[in-house]
MDAnalysis code that builds the backbone (N, CA, C; Angstrom):
import MDAnalysis as mda
import numpy as np

u = mda.Universe.empty(756, n_residues=252, atom_resindex=np.repeat(np.arange(252), 3), trajectory=True)
u.add_TopologyAttr("name", ["N", "CA", "C"] * 252)
u.add_TopologyAttr("resid", np.arange(1, 253))
u.add_TopologyAttr("resname", ["UNK", "UNK", "UNK", "UNK", "UNK", "UNK", "UNK", "UNK", "UNK", "UNK", "UNK", "UNK", "UNK", "UNK", "UNK", "UNK", "UNK", "UNK", "UNK", "UNK", "UNK", "UNK", "UNK", "UNK", "UNK", "UNK", "UNK", "UNK", "UNK", "UNK", "UNK", "UNK", "UNK", "UNK", "UNK", "UNK", "UNK", "UNK", "UNK", "UNK", "UNK", "UNK", "UNK", "UNK", "UNK", "UNK", "UNK", "UNK", "UNK", "UNK", "UNK", "UNK", "UNK", "UNK", "UNK", "UNK", "UNK", "UNK", "UNK", "UNK", "UNK", "UNK", "UNK", "UNK", "UNK", "UNK", "UNK", "UNK", "UNK", "UNK", "UNK", "UNK", "UNK", "UNK", "UNK", "UNK", "UNK", "UNK", "UNK", "UNK", "UNK", "UNK", "UNK", "UNK", "UNK", "UNK", "UNK", "UNK", "UNK", "UNK", "UNK", "UNK", "UNK", "UNK", "UNK", "UNK", "UNK", "UNK", "UNK", "UNK", "UNK", "UNK", "UNK", "UNK", "UNK", "UNK", "UNK", "UNK", "UNK", "UNK", "UNK", "UNK", "UNK", "UNK", "UNK", "UNK", "UNK", "UNK", "UNK", "UNK", "UNK", "UNK", "UNK", "UNK", "UNK", "UNK", "UNK", "UNK", "UNK", "UNK", "UNK", "UNK", "UNK", "UNK", "UNK", "UNK", "UNK", "UNK", "UNK", "UNK", "UNK", "UNK", "UNK", "UNK", "UNK", "UNK", "UNK", "UNK", "UNK", "UNK", "UNK", "UNK", "UNK", "UNK", "UNK", "UNK", "UNK", "UNK", "UNK", "UNK", "UNK", "UNK", "UNK", "UNK", "UNK", "UNK", "UNK", "UNK", "UNK", "UNK", "UNK", "UNK", "UNK", "UNK", "UNK", "UNK", "UNK", "UNK", "UNK", "UNK", "UNK", "UNK", "UNK", "UNK", "UNK", "UNK", "UNK", "UNK", "UNK", "UNK", "UNK", "UNK", "UNK", "UNK", "UNK", "UNK", "UNK", "UNK", "UNK", "UNK", "UNK", "UNK", "UNK", "UNK", "UNK", "UNK", "UNK", "UNK", "UNK", "UNK", "UNK", "UNK", "UNK", "UNK", "UNK", "UNK", "UNK", "UNK", "UNK", "UNK", "UNK", "UNK", "UNK", "UNK", "UNK", "UNK", "UNK", "UNK", "UNK", "UNK", "UNK", "UNK", "UNK", "UNK", "UNK", "UNK", "UNK", "UNK", "UNK", "UNK", "UNK", "UNK", "UNK", "UNK", "UNK", "UNK", "UNK", "UNK", "UNK", "UNK", "UNK", "UNK"])
u.atoms.positions = np.array([
    [2.224, 20.277, -78.224],
    [3.159, 19.496, -79.026],
    [3.480, 18.186, -78.318],
    [3.387, 17.081, -79.049],
    [3.693, 15.768, -78.477],
    [5.190, 15.617, -78.236],
    [5.518, 14.687, -77.342],
    [6.921, 14.484, -76.977],
    [7.791, 14.186, -78.200],
    [7.308, 13.312, -79.079],
    [8.117, 12.951, -80.254],
    [8.275, 14.134, -81.199],
    [7.271, 14.983, -81.268],
    [7.386, 16.185, -82.097],
    [8.450, 17.119, -81.538],
    [8.470, 17.253, -80.207],
    [9.507, 18.076, -79.569],
    [10.890, 17.528, -79.884],
    [11.014, 16.212, -79.756],
    [12.316, 15.590, -79.973],
    [12.787, 15.739, -81.410],
    [11.861, 15.629, -82.346],
    [12.219, 15.840, -83.751],
    [12.700, 17.267, -83.974],
    [12.062, 18.223, -83.317],
    [12.489, 19.611, -83.435],
    [13.865, 19.810, -82.823],
    [14.114, 19.180, -81.690],
    [15.427, 19.280, -81.054],
    [16.513, 18.678, -81.951],
    [16.209, 17.558, -82.574],
    [17.161, 16.931, -83.491],
    [17.473, 17.864, -84.660],
    [16.434, 18.484, -85.184],
    [16.629, 19.402, -86.308],
    [17.521, 20.567, -85.913],
    [17.298, 21.129, -84.725],
    [18.124, 22.246, -84.268],
    [19.578, 21.820, -84.063],
    [19.787, 20.653, -83.461],
    [21.169, 20.222, -83.231],
    [21.891, 19.954, -84.546],
    [21.186, 19.411, -85.517],
    [21.840, 19.134, -86.806],
    [22.125, 20.409, -87.585],
    [21.232, 21.404, -87.445],
    [21.421, 22.661, -88.156],
    [22.475, 23.528, -87.491],
    [22.388, 23.653, -86.163],
    [23.286, 24.535, -85.433],
    [24.507, 23.822, -84.871],
    [24.427, 22.479, -84.796],
    [25.522, 21.724, -84.197],
    [25.338, 21.520, -82.706],
    [24.535, 22.393, -82.087],
    [24.364, 22.352, -80.631],
    [23.001, 22.930, -80.289],
    [22.388, 22.433, -79.223],
    [21.143, 23.010, -78.746],
    [21.292, 23.312, -77.263],
    [20.856, 24.487, -76.865],
    [20.874, 24.901, -75.461],
    [19.518, 24.562, -74.847],
    [19.534, 23.839, -73.731],
    [18.292, 23.351, -73.139],
    [17.365, 24.488, -72.721],
    [17.903, 25.495, -72.075],
    [17.064, 26.605, -71.601],
    [16.474, 27.386, -72.768],
    [17.296, 27.637, -73.785],
    [16.818, 28.375, -74.957],
    [15.748, 27.579, -75.701],
    [15.979, 26.262, -75.845],
    [15.007, 25.412, -76.532],
    [13.690, 25.359, -75.756],
    [13.781, 25.344, -74.437],
    [12.566, 25.295, -73.615],
    [11.685, 26.520, -73.852],
    [12.318, 27.686, -73.980],
    [11.558, 28.905, -74.247],
    [10.873, 28.829, -75.609],
    [11.608, 28.340, -76.603],
    [11.035, 28.251, -77.953],
    [9.877, 27.260, -78.003],
    [9.989, 26.202, -77.212],
    [8.972, 25.155, -77.228],
    [7.863, 25.378, -76.206],
    [8.037, 26.413, -75.367],
    [7.054, 26.739, -74.312],
    [6.862, 25.573, -73.346],
    [7.979, 24.977, -72.935],
    [7.944, 23.908, -71.936],
    [9.020, 24.192, -70.887],
    [9.025, 23.405, -69.833],
    [10.038, 23.563, -68.793],
    [11.404, 23.083, -69.291],
    [12.436, 23.713, -68.773],
    [13.799, 23.303, -69.150],
    [14.040, 21.843, -68.811],
    [13.491, 21.392, -67.698],
    [13.666, 19.992, -67.295],
    [13.029, 19.048, -68.317],
    [11.951, 19.460, -68.941],
    [11.325, 18.633, -69.984],
    [12.263, 18.453, -71.164],
    [12.902, 19.548, -71.566],
    [13.857, 19.467, -72.672],
    [15.043, 18.587, -72.290],
    [15.500, 18.704, -71.056],
    [16.627, 17.876, -70.613],
    [16.273, 16.390, -70.690],
    [15.040, 16.053, -70.297],
    [14.615, 14.651, -70.393],
    [14.551, 14.204, -71.852],
    [14.062, 15.093, -72.726],
    [14.031, 14.762, -74.156],
    [15.440, 14.518, -74.685],
    [16.374, 15.336, -74.269],
    [17.754, 15.183, -74.729],
    [18.372, 13.894, -74.190],
    [17.989, 13.525, -72.978],
    [18.462, 12.246, -72.431],
    [17.964, 11.079, -73.291],
    [16.700, 11.170, -73.714],
    [16.130, 10.124, -74.579],
    [16.888, 10.071, -75.901],
    [17.148, 11.230, -76.486],
    [17.851, 11.290, -77.772],
    [19.288, 10.800, -77.648],
    [19.894, 11.039, -76.478],
    [21.257, 10.526, -76.281],
    [21.247, 9.004, -76.222],
    [20.259, 8.423, -75.534],
    [20.167, 6.964, -75.468],
    [19.945, 6.360, -76.855],
    [19.307, 7.113, -77.725],
    [19.096, 6.648, -79.098],
    [20.324, 6.866, -79.982],
    [21.330, 7.533, -79.442],
    [22.558, 7.750, -80.201],
    [22.487, 8.898, -81.186],
    [21.513, 9.796, -81.018],
    [21.321, 10.894, -81.970],
    [22.082, 12.143, -81.538],
    [22.109, 12.411, -80.233],
    [22.841, 13.568, -79.713],
    [23.762, 13.101, -78.592],
    [24.666, 14.001, -78.211],
    [25.487, 13.751, -77.026],
    [25.264, 14.889, -76.051],
    [24.918, 14.548, -74.829],
    [24.667, 15.566, -73.807],
    [25.961, 16.255, -73.408],
    [25.910, 17.581, -73.332],
    [27.020, 18.380, -72.843],
    [26.447, 19.375, -71.849],
    [27.326, 20.112, -71.174],
    [26.878, 21.073, -70.181],
    [25.931, 22.087, -70.810],
    [24.726, 22.181, -70.282],
    [23.762, 23.156, -70.750],
    [22.883, 22.714, -71.896],
    [23.156, 21.532, -72.464],
    [22.337, 21.104, -73.601],
    [22.874, 19.844, -74.241],
    [23.007, 19.868, -75.573],
    [23.472, 18.690, -76.299],
    [24.064, 19.118, -77.632],
    [24.901, 18.250, -78.204],
    [25.452, 18.473, -79.531],
    [25.084, 17.293, -80.407],
    [25.060, 17.539, -81.701],
    [24.746, 16.477, -82.647],
    [25.894, 15.479, -82.722],
    [25.560, 14.196, -82.743],
    [26.599, 13.178, -82.896],
    [27.307, 13.316, -84.245],
    [26.626, 13.905, -85.218],
    [27.242, 14.092, -86.531],
    [28.508, 14.921, -86.438],
    [28.557, 15.824, -85.459],
    [29.724, 16.694, -85.335],
    [30.968, 15.904, -84.979],
    [30.785, 14.747, -84.376],
    [31.928, 13.942, -83.959],
    [32.280, 12.886, -84.999],
    [31.487, 12.759, -86.040],
    [31.685, 11.688, -86.998],
    [32.234, 12.159, -88.329],
    [32.191, 13.428, -88.612],
    [32.699, 13.920, -89.884],
    [33.172, 15.355, -89.736],
    [33.966, 15.780, -90.717],
    [34.392, 17.167, -90.775],
    [33.491, 17.891, -91.760],
    [32.955, 19.028, -91.339],
    [32.065, 19.766, -92.209],
    [32.832, 20.407, -93.360],
    [32.199, 20.489, -94.510],
    [32.775, 21.183, -95.654],
    [32.674, 22.688, -95.422],
    [33.377, 23.460, -96.237],
    [33.308, 24.914, -96.114],
    [31.885, 25.436, -96.298],
    [31.143, 25.007, -97.329],
    [29.756, 25.493, -97.454],
    [28.892, 25.141, -96.245],
    [29.091, 23.946, -95.675],
    [28.319, 23.567, -94.491],
    [28.668, 24.466, -93.311],
    [29.970, 24.741, -93.113],
    [30.382, 25.590, -91.992],
    [29.911, 27.026, -92.182],
    [29.867, 27.476, -93.431],
    [29.395, 28.838, -93.693],
    [27.938, 29.011, -93.280],
    [27.178, 27.929, -93.281],
    [25.763, 27.996, -92.920],
    [25.501, 27.796, -91.437],
    [26.557, 27.606, -90.649],
    [26.415, 27.478, -89.197],
    [26.690, 28.840, -88.563],
    [25.656, 29.459, -88.032],
    [25.757, 30.749, -87.340],
    [26.496, 31.819, -88.155],
    [26.129, 32.048, -89.417],
    [26.866, 33.018, -90.233],
    [26.819, 34.440, -89.682],
    [25.671, 34.851, -89.160],
    [25.572, 36.209, -88.617],
    [26.468, 36.376, -87.398],
    [26.497, 35.354, -86.556],
    [27.339, 35.411, -85.360],
    [28.809, 35.501, -85.739],
    [29.222, 34.740, -86.742],
    [30.621, 34.770, -87.179],
    [31.009, 36.155, -87.692],
    [30.105, 36.790, -88.427],
    [30.383, 38.138, -88.920],
    [30.516, 39.123, -87.767],
    [29.631, 39.005, -86.767],
    [29.707, 39.896, -85.604],
    [30.994, 39.673, -84.828],
    [31.399, 38.416, -84.696],
    [32.632, 38.091, -83.985],
    [33.826, 38.731, -84.668],
    [33.881, 38.612, -85.991],
    [34.995, 39.201, -86.736],
    [34.986, 40.725, -86.615],
    [33.808, 41.331, -86.670],
    [33.717, 42.785, -86.538],
    [34.222, 43.245, -85.176],
    [33.890, 42.476, -84.138],
    [34.357, 42.827, -82.791],
    [35.863, 42.612, -82.650],
    [36.371, 41.541, -83.260],
    [37.806, 41.247, -83.174],
    [38.643, 42.228, -83.967],
    [38.030, 42.897, -84.947],
    [38.779, 43.794, -85.830],
    [39.442, 44.939, -85.074],
    [38.899, 45.316, -83.937],
    [39.501, 46.436, -83.204],
    [40.862, 46.087, -82.611],
    [41.200, 44.787, -82.623],
    [42.504, 44.375, -82.115],
    [43.545, 44.227, -83.236],
    [43.154, 44.557, -84.463],
    [44.100, 44.502, -85.580],
    [44.981, 45.751, -85.540],
    [46.287, 45.598, -85.454],
    [47.161, 46.778, -85.448],
    [47.252, 47.417, -86.836],
    [47.621, 48.676, -86.888],
    [47.771, 49.360, -88.176],
    [49.067, 48.975, -88.877],
    [50.043, 48.531, -88.091],
    [51.335, 48.172, -88.680],
    [51.900, 46.957, -87.960],
    [52.887, 46.339, -88.595],
    [53.507, 45.155, -88.008],
    [52.976, 43.889, -88.651],
    [53.237, 42.773, -87.998],
    [52.896, 41.454, -88.534],
    [51.816, 40.800, -87.681],
    [50.849, 40.182, -88.349],
    [49.843, 39.399, -87.638],
    [49.706, 38.037, -88.310],
    [49.256, 37.057, -87.541],
    [48.908, 35.737, -88.068],
    [47.382, 35.628, -88.113],
    [46.871, 35.056, -89.191],
    [45.441, 34.761, -89.272],
    [45.277, 33.292, -89.643],
    [44.592, 32.571, -88.811],
    [44.394, 31.135, -88.930],
    [43.379, 30.806, -90.023],
    [43.328, 29.537, -90.413],
    [42.298, 29.070, -91.330],
    [40.943, 29.032, -90.651],
    [39.881, 28.954, -91.463],
    [38.539, 28.835, -90.903],
    [37.584, 29.871, -91.450],
    [36.293, 29.567, -91.383],
    [35.285, 30.475, -91.921],
    [35.042, 31.685, -91.024],
    [35.336, 31.574, -89.720],
    [35.164, 32.730, -88.837],
    [36.310, 33.721, -89.024],
    [37.547, 33.229, -89.025],
    [38.690, 34.123, -89.232],
    [38.651, 34.749, -90.624],
    [38.081, 34.044, -91.592],
    [37.979, 34.612, -92.935],
    [37.145, 35.887, -92.957],
    [36.213, 35.997, -92.004],
    [35.362, 37.180, -91.936],
    [36.135, 38.438, -91.554],
    [37.407, 38.294, -91.184],
    [38.256, 39.459, -90.911],
    [38.680, 40.164, -92.192],
    [38.493, 39.544, -93.338],
    [39.025, 40.053, -94.605],
    [38.726, 41.528, -94.862],
    [37.484, 41.987, -94.731],
    [37.228, 43.410, -95.027],
    [38.023, 44.364, -94.149],
    [38.389, 43.906, -92.955],
    [39.115, 44.759, -92.012],
    [40.625, 44.729, -92.245],
    [41.076, 43.856, -93.133],
    [42.513, 43.696, -93.377],
    [42.965, 44.332, -94.695],
    [42.033, 44.820, -95.455],
    [42.367, 45.407, -96.748],
    [42.969, 46.803, -96.608],
    [43.870, 47.129, -97.549],
    [44.393, 48.495, -97.703],
    [45.056, 49.034, -96.443],
    [45.898, 48.188, -95.864],
    [46.726, 48.597, -94.724],
    [48.188, 48.414, -95.129],
    [48.813, 49.436, -95.730],
    [50.143, 49.276, -96.317],
    [51.254, 48.946, -95.326],
    [51.045, 49.231, -94.050],
    [52.081, 48.951, -93.058],
    [51.828, 47.648, -92.300],
    [50.833, 46.893, -92.754],
    [50.490, 45.633, -92.101],
    [50.920, 44.456, -92.965],
    [51.495, 43.444, -92.332],
    [51.837, 42.190, -93.005],
    [50.955, 41.093, -92.419],
    [50.161, 40.450, -93.268],
    [49.281, 39.361, -92.845],
    [49.907, 38.047, -93.289],
    [50.206, 37.208, -92.330],
    [50.735, 35.879, -92.627],
    [49.634, 34.874, -92.313],
    [49.278, 34.069, -93.300],
    [48.122, 33.200, -93.130],
    [48.275, 31.908, -93.913],
    [47.585, 30.888, -93.454],
    [47.441, 29.649, -94.224],
    [46.046, 29.539, -94.817],
    [45.259, 30.605, -94.659],
    [43.866, 30.655, -95.093],
    [43.824, 31.173, -96.535],
    [43.706, 30.270, -97.495],
    [43.779, 30.644, -98.902],
    [42.638, 31.571, -99.300],
    [41.457, 31.315, -98.809],
    [40.302, 32.161, -99.155],
    [40.471, 33.572, -98.599],
    [40.998, 33.682, -97.391],
    [41.271, 34.997, -96.822],
    [42.306, 35.730, -97.665],
    [43.394, 35.038, -98.024],
    [44.455, 35.661, -98.819],
    [43.913, 36.181, -100.147],
    [43.020, 35.416, -100.762],
    [42.442, 35.838, -102.039],
    [41.586, 37.091, -101.879],
    [40.952, 37.233, -100.727],
    [40.050, 38.363, -100.508],
    [40.789, 39.658, -100.198],
    [42.030, 39.569, -99.751],
    [42.780, 40.794, -99.431],
    [44.012, 40.973, -100.327],
    [44.321, 39.968, -101.149],
    [45.559, 39.983, -101.924],
    [45.658, 41.075, -102.968],
    [44.508, 41.605, -103.429],
    [44.548, 42.655, -104.440],
    [44.529, 44.054, -103.836],
    [44.650, 44.146, -102.511],
    [44.730, 45.446, -101.849],
    [46.202, 45.761, -101.571],
    [46.459, 46.892, -100.934],
    [47.851, 47.278, -100.669],
    [48.421, 46.595, -99.430],
    [47.592, 45.855, -98.700],
    [48.087, 45.097, -97.550],
    [49.040, 44.003, -98.038],
    [50.165, 43.863, -97.356],
    [51.114, 42.807, -97.712],
    [50.612, 41.474, -97.152],
    [50.686, 40.433, -97.962],
    [50.183, 39.116, -97.576],
    [51.247, 38.062, -97.878],
    [51.504, 37.222, -96.882],
    [52.389, 36.061, -97.075],
    [51.564, 34.809, -96.808],
    [51.452, 33.946, -97.821],
    [50.717, 32.694, -97.680],
    [51.696, 31.585, -97.335],
    [51.416, 30.862, -96.277],
    [52.306, 29.795, -95.835],
    [52.351, 28.671, -96.871],
    [53.544, 28.119, -97.049],
    [53.690, 26.956, -97.918],
    [53.143, 25.724, -97.205],
    [53.101, 24.607, -97.890],
    [52.624, 23.379, -97.264],
    [51.556, 22.709, -98.098],
    [51.019, 21.633, -97.549],
    [49.992, 20.868, -98.243],
    [48.626, 21.517, -98.048],
    [47.858, 21.586, -99.109],
    [46.520, 22.158, -99.036],
    [45.524, 21.104, -98.564],
    [44.726, 21.446, -97.553],
    [43.646, 20.581, -97.112],
    [42.371, 20.984, -97.846],
    [41.803, 20.096, -98.655],
    [40.595, 20.436, -99.408],
    [39.417, 20.828, -98.520],
    [39.321, 20.217, -97.335],
    [38.165, 20.484, -96.462],
    [38.154, 21.901, -95.921],
    [39.329, 22.518, -95.821],
    [39.414, 23.854, -95.235],
    [40.055, 24.889, -96.146],
    [40.657, 24.449, -97.241],
    [41.427, 25.331, -98.121],
    [42.469, 26.113, -97.324],
    [43.165, 25.386, -96.454],
    [44.275, 25.934, -95.683],
    [45.517, 25.104, -95.942],
    [46.680, 25.754, -95.891],
    [47.933, 25.016, -96.002],
    [48.334, 24.535, -94.612],
    [48.773, 23.299, -94.519],
    [49.019, 22.679, -93.219],
    [50.276, 21.818, -93.273],
    [50.610, 21.235, -92.113],
    [51.689, 20.259, -92.056],
    [53.023, 20.869, -91.668],
    [54.065, 20.041, -91.711],
    [55.391, 20.439, -91.242],
    [55.990, 21.563, -92.080],
    [55.720, 21.567, -93.389],
    [56.263, 22.628, -94.229],
    [55.640, 23.981, -93.863],
    [54.323, 24.002, -93.655],
    [53.655, 25.240, -93.260],
    [54.123, 25.693, -91.881],
    [54.220, 24.738, -90.948],
    [54.678, 25.075, -89.594],
    [56.113, 25.575, -89.612],
    [56.954, 24.966, -90.455],
    [58.346, 25.400, -90.561],
    [58.461, 26.790, -91.149],
    [57.657, 27.084, -92.164],
    [57.618, 28.415, -92.749],
    [57.192, 29.437, -91.702],
    [56.160, 29.117, -90.954],
    [55.635, 30.023, -89.939],
    [56.628, 30.265, -88.812],
    [57.460, 29.269, -88.510],
    [58.407, 29.373, -87.394],
    [59.423, 30.497, -87.583],
    [59.575, 30.958, -88.824],
    [60.533, 32.035, -89.116],
    [59.968, 33.416, -88.815],
    [58.687, 33.490, -88.499],
    [58.025, 34.768, -88.315],
    [57.599, 34.985, -86.866],
    [57.464, 36.254, -86.497],
    [56.947, 36.638, -85.190],
    [55.826, 37.655, -85.394],
    [54.742, 37.489, -84.672],
    [53.572, 38.345, -84.872],
    [53.232, 39.135, -83.623],
    [52.650, 40.302, -83.857],
    [52.114, 41.071, -82.735],
    [50.845, 40.411, -82.208],
    [50.014, 39.912, -83.125],
    [48.742, 39.292, -82.741],
    [48.491, 38.086, -83.633],
    [47.936, 37.029, -83.060],
    [47.422, 35.923, -83.867],
    [45.926, 35.810, -83.642],
    [45.206, 35.642, -84.742],
    [43.758, 35.449, -84.708],
    [43.503, 33.988, -85.054],
    [42.999, 33.246, -84.071],
    [42.905, 31.796, -84.164],
    [41.464, 31.314, -84.223],
    [41.283, 30.177, -84.878],
    [40.004, 29.499, -84.872],
    [40.152, 28.122, -84.255],
    [39.036, 27.461, -84.011],
    [39.051, 26.100, -83.456],
    [37.840, 25.350, -83.973],
    [37.992, 24.049, -84.156],
    [36.829, 23.221, -84.495],
    [35.937, 23.016, -83.279],
    [36.561, 22.932, -82.091],
    [35.765, 22.727, -80.894],
    [36.517, 23.083, -79.637],
    [35.763, 23.428, -78.598],
    [36.297, 23.629, -77.252],
    [35.703, 22.547, -76.365],
    [36.552, 21.743, -75.756],
    [36.070, 20.664, -74.897],
    [35.464, 21.242, -73.628],
    [34.811, 20.405, -72.850],
    [34.197, 20.870, -71.605],
    [35.234, 21.388, -70.608],
    [36.480, 20.902, -70.712],
    [37.536, 21.432, -69.845],
    [38.355, 22.507, -70.560],
    [37.795, 23.043, -71.668],
    [38.315, 24.215, -72.377],
    [39.667, 23.984, -73.052],
    [39.857, 22.770, -73.562],
    [40.966, 22.542, -74.482],
    [40.503, 22.901, -75.885],
    [41.381, 23.511, -76.656],
    [41.072, 23.886, -78.034],
    [41.452, 22.723, -78.941],
    [40.513, 22.279, -79.773],
    [40.758, 21.089, -80.578],
    [40.506, 21.363, -82.059],
    [41.172, 20.563, -82.883],
    [41.041, 20.648, -84.333],
    [40.803, 19.250, -84.881],
    [40.258, 19.183, -86.080],
    [39.967, 17.895, -86.689],
    [41.235, 17.193, -87.145],
    [42.240, 17.974, -87.524],
    [43.417, 17.430, -88.195],
    [44.697, 17.805, -87.453],
    [45.582, 16.838, -87.253],
    [46.832, 17.079, -86.530],
    [47.749, 18.026, -87.289],
    [47.709, 17.987, -88.620],
    [48.552, 18.890, -89.410],
    [48.103, 20.347, -89.260],
    [46.788, 20.566, -89.149],
    [46.302, 21.919, -88.878],
    [46.667, 22.339, -87.459],
    [46.559, 21.407, -86.538],
    [46.899, 21.685, -85.146],
    [48.346, 22.141, -85.005],
    [49.245, 21.538, -85.785],
    [50.662, 21.898, -85.714],
    [50.884, 23.363, -86.089],
    [50.159, 23.841, -87.084],
    [50.283, 25.238, -87.503],
    [49.727, 26.165, -86.416],
    [48.615, 25.806, -85.832],
    [48.014, 26.616, -84.778],
    [48.964, 26.756, -83.582],
    [49.653, 25.676, -83.248],
    [50.586, 25.719, -82.109],
    [51.707, 26.721, -82.351],
    [52.237, 26.756, -83.576],
    [53.312, 27.706, -83.885],
    [52.770, 29.135, -83.866],
    [51.567, 29.337, -84.387],
    [50.963, 30.671, -84.334],
    [50.886, 31.174, -82.897],
    [50.460, 30.303, -82.000],
    [50.353, 30.702, -80.602],
    [51.719, 30.982, -80.000],
    [52.676, 30.120, -80.293],
    [54.007, 30.250, -79.707],
    [54.722, 31.521, -80.158],
    [54.513, 31.925, -81.418],
    [55.271, 33.040, -81.981],
    [54.498, 34.354, -81.992],
    [53.472, 34.459, -81.164],
    [52.659, 35.678, -81.105],
    [52.782, 36.336, -79.740],
    [52.799, 37.657, -79.757],
    [52.787, 38.395, -78.497],
    [51.403, 38.337, -77.849],
    [50.380, 38.321, -78.696],
    [48.998, 38.299, -78.205],
    [48.217, 37.259, -79.001],
    [47.399, 36.475, -78.295],
    [46.656, 35.385, -78.928],
    [45.155, 35.587, -78.681],
    [44.393, 35.627, -79.796],
    [42.956, 35.873, -79.718],
    [42.220, 34.739, -80.419],
    [41.278, 34.138, -79.710],
    [40.473, 33.059, -80.279],
    [39.123, 33.607, -80.706],
    [38.725, 33.315, -81.953],
    [37.415, 33.685, -82.478],
    [36.585, 32.413, -82.568],
    [35.494, 32.365, -81.801],
    [34.735, 31.116, -81.729],
    [33.266, 31.401, -81.458],
    [32.361, 30.770, -82.234],
    [30.942, 30.975, -81.997],
    [30.410, 29.899, -81.047],
    [29.177, 30.064, -80.631],
    [28.599, 29.218, -79.583],
    [28.548, 27.741, -79.947],
    [28.522, 27.424, -81.242],
    [28.415, 26.024, -81.651],
    [29.669, 25.218, -81.338],
    [30.787, 25.908, -81.037],
    [32.051, 25.204, -80.812],
    [32.208, 24.707, -79.374],
    [31.454, 25.274, -78.435],
    [31.602, 24.905, -77.033],
    [31.051, 23.500, -76.785],
    [31.823, 22.699, -76.067],
    [31.412, 21.343, -75.750],
    [31.802, 20.322, -76.798],
    [32.468, 20.751, -77.871],
    [32.865, 19.832, -78.937],
    [34.291, 19.332, -78.740],
    [34.517, 18.081, -79.069],
    [35.848, 17.480, -78.957],
    [36.248, 16.888, -80.306],
    [37.404, 17.307, -80.799],
    [37.951, 16.777, -82.055],
    [39.309, 16.143, -81.772],
    [39.844, 15.364, -82.702],
    [41.003, 14.517, -82.393],
    [42.256, 15.233, -81.908],
    [42.567, 16.413, -82.451],
    [43.864, 17.044, -82.159],
    [43.715, 18.242, -81.226],
    [44.369, 18.198, -80.083],
    [44.391, 19.332, -79.154],
    [45.586, 20.215, -79.480],
    [45.341, 21.531, -79.611],
    [46.470, 22.428, -79.893],
    [46.731, 23.432, -78.778],
    [45.974, 23.352, -77.701],
    [46.246, 24.235, -76.578],
    [45.058, 24.323, -75.641],
    [45.247, 25.079, -74.571],
    [44.178, 25.333, -73.601],
    [43.895, 26.824, -73.607],
    [42.657, 27.203, -73.330],
    [42.297, 28.617, -73.388],
    [43.119, 29.463, -72.423],
    [43.698, 28.868, -71.398],
    [44.552, 29.621, -70.473],
    [45.752, 30.232, -71.178],
    [46.117, 29.689, -72.334],
    [47.256, 30.205, -73.101],
    [46.880, 31.425, -73.935],
    [45.600, 31.769, -73.975],
    [45.133, 32.891, -74.773],
    [45.155, 34.190, -73.979],
    [45.012, 35.290, -74.711],
    [44.851, 36.596, -74.085],
    [43.394, 37.046, -74.127],
    [42.716, 36.687, -75.214],
    [41.320, 37.095, -75.377],
    [40.539, 36.016, -76.102],
    [39.229, 36.000, -75.843],
    [38.306, 35.172, -76.605],
    [37.179, 36.084, -77.075],
    [36.863, 36.007, -78.360],
    [35.730, 36.753, -78.910],
    [34.682, 35.734, -79.338],
    [33.490, 35.813, -78.747],
    [32.408, 34.878, -79.070],
    [31.103, 35.650, -79.186],
    [30.033, 34.954, -79.560],
    [28.784, 35.665, -79.824],
    [27.920, 35.778, -78.572],
    [26.994, 36.698, -78.623],
    [26.134, 36.993, -77.476],
    [25.298, 35.801, -77.039],
    [25.021, 34.880, -77.972],
    [24.191, 33.729, -77.659],
    [24.952, 32.605, -76.971],
    [26.253, 32.800, -76.756],
    [27.047, 31.785, -76.062],
    [26.493, 31.564, -74.658],
    [26.415, 30.309, -74.260],
    [25.883, 29.961, -72.948],
    [26.627, 30.728, -71.852],
    [25.870, 31.333, -70.941],
    [26.468, 32.149, -69.883],
    [27.465, 31.357, -69.055],
    [27.191, 30.078, -68.817],
    [28.121, 29.264, -68.027],
    [29.459, 29.105, -68.744],
    [29.440, 29.044, -70.083],
    [30.690, 28.960, -70.842],
    [31.469, 30.266, -70.739],
    [30.761, 31.374, -70.821],
    [31.418, 32.685, -70.692],
    [32.033, 32.836, -69.306],
    [31.294, 32.438, -68.297],
    [31.790, 32.555, -66.927],
    [33.011, 31.666, -66.703],
    [33.026, 30.494, -67.326],
    [34.178, 29.594, -67.195],
    [35.423, 30.228, -67.798],
    [35.263, 30.944, -68.906],
    [36.395, 31.637, -69.518],
    [36.876, 32.781, -68.630],
    [35.940, 33.558, -68.137],
    [36.315, 34.710, -67.308],
    [36.910, 34.285, -65.984],
    [36.541, 33.108, -65.498],
    [37.126, 32.590, -64.269],
    [38.619, 32.348, -64.402],
    [39.092, 32.224, -65.645],
    [40.516, 32.029, -65.914],
    [41.224, 33.355, -66.177],
    [40.547, 34.465, -65.847],
    [41.085, 35.825, -66.045],
    [41.303, 36.148, -67.514],
    [40.528, 35.516, -68.382],
    [40.567, 35.840, -69.799],
    [39.659, 37.024, -70.083],
    [40.077, 37.861, -71.009],
    [39.196, 38.918, -71.482],
    [38.252, 38.326, -72.509],
    [36.957, 38.406, -72.271],
    [35.956, 37.841, -73.176],
    [35.147, 38.974, -73.771],
    [35.131, 39.029, -75.096],
    [34.332, 40.018, -75.825],
    [33.139, 39.308, -76.442],
    [31.936, 39.800, -76.153],
    [30.718, 39.220, -76.714],
    [30.232, 40.101, -77.858],
    [29.949, 39.462, -78.981],
    [29.566, 40.224, -80.184],
    [28.139, 39.875, -80.608],
])
């Protein structure tokens, strides 16, 4: 395979997955990892990707917010596995918070028909998927964001401030290289901050495509969490960085 053919393939992977791992790409392309790193350096100089630890991310990720259908097509199997693994931390009774996002939405099958559980969420799609079961659901008030179908802003945060949860299940648009949790929108970030503050236990659900990404609004650092659930394909260095902070990391 010619160098330009390799680079075109790398571009395709970064645009489809949001991120490419240099070592993994090298195996797929049957070349040395250093060769892929040089290709990624070339693509970064062209403004197509941005180099991050272990690989690169698509510049597109920093220029726009993905729609729900687009996000659903990013690592869908991994998101389902993450939700299945996180489900064991759902209590049978009491109150929990569930954040907006396509990964947290995958918790829906595990939240149905639990009469002693109260689910408080700003995730409209999640609420619709469990609302016809015996599980009690409270949907936060506030402004609806079309890009995420979540209620956000001061009204949603104020509504949430009245509640206390045993567990919060959180999502993030990206985790920076120094492991700050970031969101595209400050109004969504405000709701996430209250969820974290008013929860006894905080669990982040995040797939490998989120590592190394930076979005405008920071809502916390992973040190504030109790657990992180991510997929098996997550870069080992990212997993080790989380565990170095004494976080419990579950790989799904």
